C-alpha positions as a Markdown table, in Angstrom:
| # | Residue | x | y | z |
|---|---|---|---|---|
| 1 | Met | 21.0 | 1.1 | 15.5 |
| 2 | Leu | 19.8 | -2.5 | 14.2 |
| 3 | Thr | 19.9 | -3.4 | 10.5 |
| 4 | Ile | 17.5 | -6.0 | 9.2 |
| 5 | Tyr | 18.3 | -7.7 | 6.0 |
| 6 | Ala | 15.1 | -8.8 | 4.4 |
| 7 | Val | 16.3 | -11.7 | 1.9 |
| 8 | Ser | 14.4 | -13.9 | -0.5 |
| 9 | Asp | 14.7 | -16.2 | -3.5 |
| 10 | Ser | 12.3 | -13.9 | -5.3 |
| 11 | Ile | 11.7 | -10.3 | -5.3 |
| 12 | Gly | 11.8 | -10.0 | -1.5 |
| 13 | Glu | 8.9 | -7.6 | -1.2 |
| 14 | Thr | 7.1 | -10.0 | 1.3 |
| 15 | Ala | 10.3 | -10.1 | 3.6 |
| 16 | Glu | 10.9 | -6.4 | 3.4 |
| 17 | Leu | 7.1 | -5.8 | 4.6 |
| 18 | Val | 7.5 | -8.1 | 7.4 |
| 19 | Ala | 10.7 | -6.3 | 8.4 |
| 20 | Arg | 9.4 | -2.8 | 8.1 |
| 21 | Ala | 6.2 | -3.9 | 10.1 |
| 22 | Ser | 8.6 | -5.2 | 12.7 |
| 23 | Ala | 10.8 | -2.0 | 12.8 |
| 24 | Gln | 7.8 | 0.2 | 13.2 |
| 25 | Gln | 7.2 | -1.2 | 16.6 |
| 26 | Phe | 10.3 | 0.3 | 18.2 |
| 27 | His | 11.4 | 3.9 | 18.9 |
| 28 | His | 14.8 | 3.2 | 17.8 |
| 29 | Asp | 16.9 | 3.6 | 14.6 |
| 30 | Val | 16.1 | 0.4 | 12.5 |
| 31 | Ile | 17.5 | 0.1 | 8.9 |
| 32 | Val | 15.7 | -2.5 | 6.6 |
| 33 | Lys | 17.7 | -3.5 | 3.4 |
| 34 | Arg | 16.4 | -5.9 | 0.9 |
| 35 | Val | 18.3 | -8.6 | -0.9 |
| 36 | Ser | 16.7 | -10.4 | -3.6 |
| 37 | Tyr | 17.2 | -13.6 | -5.7 |
| 38 | Leu | 19.4 | -15.6 | -3.2 |
| 39 | Thr | 18.6 | -18.9 | -5.3 |
| 40 | Thr | 21.9 | -20.7 | -4.8 |
| 41 | Leu | 24.3 | -21.6 | -2.0 |
| 42 | Asp | 27.1 | -19.5 | -3.7 |
| 43 | Ala | 25.0 | -16.4 | -3.6 |
| 44 | Val | 24.1 | -17.2 | 0.2 |
| 45 | Asp | 27.8 | -17.5 | 0.9 |
| 46 | Ser | 28.6 | -14.2 | -0.9 |
| 47 | Phe | 25.8 | -12.3 | 1.0 |
| 48 | Ile | 26.8 | -13.8 | 4.5 |
| 49 | Asn | 30.6 | -13.0 | 3.8 |
| 50 | Ser | 29.7 | -9.4 | 2.8 |
| 51 | Leu | 28.2 | -8.6 | 6.2 |
| 52 | Asp | 30.3 | -6.5 | 8.6 |
| 53 | Leu | 29.7 | -8.6 | 11.7 |
| 54 | Asn | 32.6 | -6.7 | 13.7 |
| 55 | Asn | 30.4 | -3.4 | 14.5 |
| 56 | Thr | 28.9 | -4.4 | 18.0 |
| 57 | Ser | 27.1 | -1.3 | 17.9 |
| 58 | Asn | 25.1 | -2.1 | 14.8 |
| 59 | Pro | 23.7 | -5.4 | 15.1 |
| 60 | Ile | 22.3 | -7.6 | 12.3 |
| 61 | Met | 19.4 | -9.8 | 12.0 |
| 62 | Ile | 17.7 | -11.5 | 8.9 |
| 63 | Val | 14.1 | -11.8 | 7.9 |
| 64 | Ser | 13.9 | -14.8 | 5.3 |
| 65 | Thr | 11.2 | -15.6 | 2.8 |
| 66 | Ile | 13.3 | -18.1 | 1.2 |
| 67 | Ile | 11.2 | -20.9 | -0.5 |
| 68 | Leu | 13.9 | -23.2 | -1.9 |
| 69 | Pro | 14.6 | -25.8 | 1.0 |
| 70 | Lys | 18.3 | -26.2 | 0.4 |
| 71 | Val | 18.8 | -22.5 | 0.1 |
| 72 | Arg | 16.9 | -21.8 | 3.2 |
| 73 | Glu | 18.5 | -24.4 | 5.3 |
| 74 | Phe | 22.2 | -23.4 | 4.0 |
| 75 | Leu | 21.3 | -19.7 | 5.0 |
| 76 | Thr | 20.0 | -20.7 | 8.5 |
| 77 | Gln | 23.4 | -22.9 | 8.9 |
| 78 | Arg | 25.6 | -20.1 | 8.0 |
| 79 | Cys | 23.8 | -17.6 | 10.3 |
| 80 | Val | 24.2 | -20.2 | 13.1 |
| 81 | Glu | 27.9 | -20.3 | 12.4 |
| 82 | Lys | 28.2 | -16.5 | 12.4 |
| 83 | Asn | 25.9 | -16.0 | 15.3 |
| 84 | Ile | 23.5 | -13.9 | 13.0 |
| 85 | Ala | 19.8 | -13.9 | 14.3 |
| 86 | Ile | 17.5 | -15.3 | 11.6 |
| 87 | Ser | 13.7 | -15.6 | 11.3 |
| 88 | Asn | 12.4 | -17.8 | 8.6 |
| 89 | Val | 8.9 | -16.4 | 7.9 |
| 90 | Leu | 7.4 | -18.8 | 5.2 |
| 91 | Gly | 9.2 | -22.1 | 6.1 |
| 92 | Pro | 7.0 | -22.8 | 9.2 |
| 93 | Val | 3.8 | -21.7 | 7.7 |
| 94 | Ile | 4.5 | -23.9 | 4.5 |
| 95 | Ser | 5.3 | -26.8 | 6.7 |
| 96 | Val | 2.1 | -26.7 | 8.9 |
| 97 | Ala | 0.0 | -26.4 | 5.6 |
| 98 | Ser | 1.7 | -29.0 | 4.0 |
| 99 | Ser | 1.1 | -31.3 | 7.0 |
| 100 | Leu | -2.8 | -30.4 | 7.1 |
| 101 | Leu | -3.1 | -30.9 | 3.5 |
| 102 | Lys | -1.1 | -34.2 | 3.3 |
| 103 | Thr | 0.7 | -32.9 | 0.3 |
| 104 | Met | 4.3 | -31.5 | -0.6 |
| 105 | Pro | 4.4 | -27.8 | -1.5 |
| 106 | Asp | 5.8 | -26.9 | -4.9 |
| 107 | Tyr | 8.6 | -24.9 | -3.4 |
| 108 | Asn | 8.2 | -22.1 | -6.3 |
| 109 | Pro | 9.9 | -18.7 | -5.3 |
| 110 | Gly | 7.8 | -15.8 | -6.4 |
| 111 | Ala | 4.6 | -17.8 | -7.0 |
| 112 | Val | 2.8 | -14.8 | -5.7 |
| 113 | Trp | 3.9 | -12.6 | -8.3 |
| 114 | Lys | 3.1 | -15.1 | -11.2 |
| 115 | Val | 1.8 | -13.7 | -14.5 |
| 116 | Asp | -1.9 | -15.0 | -14.7 |
| 117 | Glu | -5.3 | -13.5 | -15.2 |
| 118 | Asn | -5.1 | -11.5 | -12.0 |
| 119 | Tyr | -1.8 | -10.1 | -12.7 |
| 120 | Phe | -3.1 | -8.7 | -16.0 |
| 121 | Lys | -6.2 | -7.5 | -14.1 |
| 122 | Met | -4.0 | -5.6 | -11.8 |
| 123 | Ile | -2.0 | -3.9 | -14.7 |
| 124 | Glu | -5.5 | -3.0 | -16.3 |
| 125 | Ala | -6.6 | -1.3 | -13.2 |
| 126 | Met | -3.4 | 0.5 | -12.9 |
| 127 | Glu | -3.6 | 2.0 | -16.3 |
| 128 | Phe | -7.2 | 2.8 | -15.5 |
| 129 | Ala | -6.4 | 4.8 | -12.3 |
| 130 | Ile | -3.7 | 6.8 | -14.0 |
| 131 | Gln | -5.8 | 7.5 | -17.1 |
| 132 | Tyr | -8.6 | 8.7 | -15.1 |
| 133 | Asp | -6.9 | 10.4 | -12.2 |
| 134 | Asp | -8.2 | 13.6 | -10.9 |
| 135 | Ser | -11.1 | 13.8 | -13.3 |
| 136 | Lys | -9.1 | 14.0 | -16.3 |
| 137 | Asp | -11.9 | 12.3 | -18.3 |
| 138 | His | -15.4 | 11.8 | -16.9 |
| 139 | Ser | -16.1 | 8.8 | -19.5 |
| 140 | Gly | -14.4 | 6.3 | -17.2 |
| 141 | Ile | -16.9 | 6.8 | -14.4 |
| 142 | Lys | -19.4 | 4.3 | -15.8 |
| 143 | His | -16.5 | 1.6 | -16.4 |
| 144 | Ala | -15.0 | 2.0 | -12.8 |
| 145 | Asp | -15.5 | -0.5 | -10.0 |
| 146 | Val | -15.5 | 2.4 | -7.5 |
| 147 | Val | -15.4 | 6.2 | -7.8 |
| 148 | Leu | -13.7 | 8.2 | -4.9 |
| 149 | Ile | -14.8 | 11.7 | -4.2 |
| 150 | Gly | -13.2 | 14.0 | -1.8 |
| 151 | Leu | -11.4 | 17.4 | -1.5 |
| 152 | Ser | -7.6 | 18.0 | -2.4 |
| 153 | Arg | -5.3 | 16.1 | 0.0 |
| 154 | Thr | -7.6 | 13.4 | 1.1 |
| 155 | Ser | -5.4 | 10.7 | -0.6 |
| 156 | Lys | -7.7 | 10.1 | -3.4 |
| 157 | Thr | -5.1 | 9.1 | -5.8 |
| 158 | Pro | -2.7 | 6.9 | -3.7 |
| 159 | Ile | -6.0 | 5.1 | -2.6 |
| 160 | Cys | -6.9 | 4.6 | -6.2 |
| 161 | Leu | -3.5 | 3.0 | -6.9 |
| 162 | Cys | -3.6 | 0.9 | -3.6 |
| 163 | Leu | -6.8 | -0.5 | -5.0 |
| 164 | Ala | -5.6 | -0.9 | -8.5 |
| 165 | Asn | -2.7 | -3.2 | -7.0 |
| 166 | Lys | -5.7 | -5.4 | -6.0 |
| 167 | Gly | -7.1 | -5.4 | -9.5 |
| 168 | Ile | -10.0 | -2.9 | -8.7 |
| 169 | Lys | -10.6 | -0.2 | -11.1 |
| 170 | Ala | -10.7 | 3.1 | -9.1 |
| 171 | Leu | -11.4 | 6.5 | -10.2 |
| 172 | Asn | -11.2 | 9.7 | -8.3 |
| 173 | Ile | -13.1 | 13.0 | -8.6 |
| 174 | Pro | -11.7 | 16.1 | -6.7 |
| 175 | Leu | -14.4 | 18.2 | -5.3 |
| 176 | Ile | -13.8 | 22.0 | -5.7 |
| 177 | Pro | -16.7 | 24.5 | -5.2 |
| 178 | Glu | -15.8 | 26.5 | -8.4 |
| 179 | Ala | -15.9 | 23.1 | -10.4 |
| 180 | Pro | -19.3 | 21.3 | -11.4 |
| 181 | Val | -19.7 | 17.9 | -10.3 |
| 182 | Pro | -20.0 | 15.5 | -13.5 |
| 183 | Glu | -23.4 | 14.5 | -14.1 |
| 184 | Glu | -22.2 | 10.9 | -14.8 |
| 185 | Leu | -21.6 | 10.7 | -11.0 |
| 186 | Phe | -25.4 | 10.6 | -10.4 |
| 187 | Glu | -26.2 | 8.1 | -13.1 |
| 188 | Ile | -24.2 | 5.2 | -11.5 |
| 189 | Asp | -25.1 | 2.9 | -8.6 |
| 190 | Arg | -24.5 | 5.2 | -5.5 |
| 191 | Lys | -23.1 | 1.9 | -3.7 |
| 192 | Arg | -20.0 | 2.3 | -5.9 |
| 193 | Val | -19.3 | 5.7 | -4.8 |
| 194 | Ile | -17.2 | 6.5 | -1.8 |
| 195 | Ala | -16.9 | 9.8 | -0.2 |
| 196 | Leu | -13.5 | 10.4 | 1.7 |
| 197 | Thr | -13.8 | 12.9 | 4.7 |
| 198 | Ile | -11.4 | 14.4 | 6.9 |
| 199 | Asn | -10.9 | 16.4 | 10.1 |
| 200 | Pro | -10.7 | 20.0 | 9.3 |
| 201 | Leu | -7.6 | 20.7 | 11.5 |
| 202 | Glu | -5.9 | 17.8 | 9.8 |
| 203 | Leu | -6.8 | 19.0 | 6.4 |
| 204 | Ile | -5.4 | 22.5 | 7.4 |
| 205 | Lys | -2.0 | 20.9 | 8.6 |
| 206 | Ile | -1.7 | 18.8 | 5.5 |
| 207 | Arg | -2.2 | 21.6 | 3.0 |
| 208 | Lys | 0.2 | 23.9 | 5.0 |
| 209 | His | 2.8 | 21.4 | 5.0 |
| 210 | Arg | 2.4 | 20.9 | 1.2 |
| 211 | Leu | 2.4 | 24.7 | 0.6 |
| 212 | Asp | 5.7 | 24.7 | 2.9 |
| 213 | Lys | 7.2 | 22.0 | 0.8 |
| 214 | Tyr | 6.8 | 24.2 | -2.3 |
| 215 | Thr | 7.7 | 27.4 | -0.7 |
| 216 | Val | 4.5 | 29.0 | -1.4 |
| 217 | Ala | 3.4 | 32.2 | 0.6 |
| 218 | Leu | 0.6 | 31.2 | 2.7 |
| 219 | Ser | -0.7 | 34.8 | 3.0 |
| 220 | Lys | -1.0 | 34.9 | -0.8 |
| 221 | Asn | -2.5 | 31.5 | -1.1 |
| 222 | Thr | -6.1 | 30.4 | -0.3 |
| 223 | Tyr | -5.3 | 26.6 | -0.5 |
| 224 | Ala | -4.5 | 26.4 | 3.2 |
| 225 | Asp | -6.7 | 29.3 | 4.2 |
| 226 | Glu | -8.9 | 28.2 | 7.3 |
| 227 | Gly | -11.9 | 29.9 | 6.0 |
| 228 | Arg | -11.7 | 28.5 | 2.5 |
| 229 | Ile | -11.0 | 24.9 | 3.9 |
| 230 | Leu | -14.4 | 25.1 | 6.1 |
| 231 | Glu | -16.1 | 26.4 | 2.8 |
| 232 | Glu | -14.8 | 23.5 | 0.9 |
| 233 | Leu | -15.7 | 20.9 | 3.5 |
| 234 | Glu | -19.2 | 22.2 | 3.6 |
| 235 | Tyr | -19.6 | 22.2 | -0.2 |
| 236 | Ala | -18.2 | 18.5 | -0.2 |
| 237 | Asp | -20.7 | 17.7 | 2.6 |
| 238 | Asn | -23.6 | 18.6 | 0.7 |
| 239 | Ile | -22.4 | 16.6 | -2.3 |
| 240 | Phe | -22.0 | 13.7 | 0.0 |
| 241 | Lys | -25.7 | 14.1 | 1.2 |
| 242 | Arg | -27.0 | 14.6 | -2.4 |
| 243 | Leu | -25.3 | 11.2 | -3.2 |
| 244 | Arg | -26.2 | 9.4 | -0.1 |
| 245 | Cys | -23.0 | 7.5 | -0.7 |
| 246 | Lys | -20.7 | 5.6 | 1.7 |
| 247 | Thr | -18.2 | 7.9 | 3.6 |
| 248 | Ile | -15.0 | 7.0 | 5.2 |
| 249 | Asp | -13.1 | 9.3 | 7.4 |
| 250 | Val | -9.3 | 9.4 | 6.3 |
| 251 | Thr | -8.0 | 11.3 | 9.2 |
| 252 | Asp | -4.8 | 9.6 | 10.6 |
| 253 | Arg | -5.8 | 6.5 | 8.6 |
| 254 | Ala | -3.2 | 4.8 | 6.4 |
| 255 | Ile | -4.1 | 4.4 | 2.7 |
| 256 | Glu | -3.9 | 0.7 | 3.0 |
| 257 | Asp | -6.4 | 0.5 | 5.9 |
| 258 | Thr | -8.7 | 2.9 | 3.7 |
| 259 | Ala | -8.3 | 0.7 | 0.5 |
| 260 | Leu | -9.1 | -2.4 | 2.8 |
| 261 | Leu | -12.3 | -0.8 | 4.0 |
| 262 | Ile | -13.4 | -0.1 | 0.3 |
| 263 | Thr | -12.5 | -3.5 | -0.7 |
| 264 | Lys | -14.7 | -5.1 | 1.9 |
| 265 | His | -17.4 | -2.6 | 1.0 |
| 266 | Leu | -17.3 | -3.7 | -2.7 |
| 267 | Glu | -17.3 | -7.3 | -1.7 |
| 268 | Ser | -20.4 | -6.6 | 0.3 |
| 269 | Ile | -22.4 | -5.4 | -2.5 |
| 270 | Lys | -21.6 | -7.8 | -5.1 |
| 271 | Pro | -24.5 | -9.7 | -6.5 |
| 272 | Glu | -25.1 | -13.2 | -5.3 |
């Protein structure tokens, strides 16, 4: 088993994402631990001294996104002394960019998370996604940057939140044969409506898993009934055709991937 420490002189989310992305490439047990705000030499020393380096069956490596040069160099030095593998992710990139721009970087930890106009836009989009989640209030449709429609368990809510993290106001509407589709949906630009489709077998599997999780008897519930799901898919497909909107198949697709496709679509329809 390998333990990867994602260390940073800021929040450490970037380091953790890199560590987890790397861990996913191996069919072995890999534990990722985030260590945030290593901003002093003493903090680095304390961190290194806390590591268990005697357990040969559990090797250690460090992924660092430390920006502060002195702290980064000291961490590297201590890792060399202790024979700990380390990868400095941002250092080389910043050095190359500095050389090409012929200017010195600010070396500002956490600069990506600075509180600016984009930050407040993200917060506003988050609040919007929560307020109008699952068709709680149709009045938000005309104010949304994008409206997602689809059956239950097509990842509408997590995709909306992922888009909100990019500052995009996303609203989702669940499609249910017994519930009428809001008229507001037919009054907005169809290019801002995204239909989420899914393979029937995958949807059945997802819904059965959800029912098992909540220990609901399948025989007494139509939620995961195959006939019912096919009926819902046909109903949703008819809505998609009426709207003539863009569709995205979310079968086996990560929510981040779907969010990226939607983001690119929205960029392509922006007025010049």
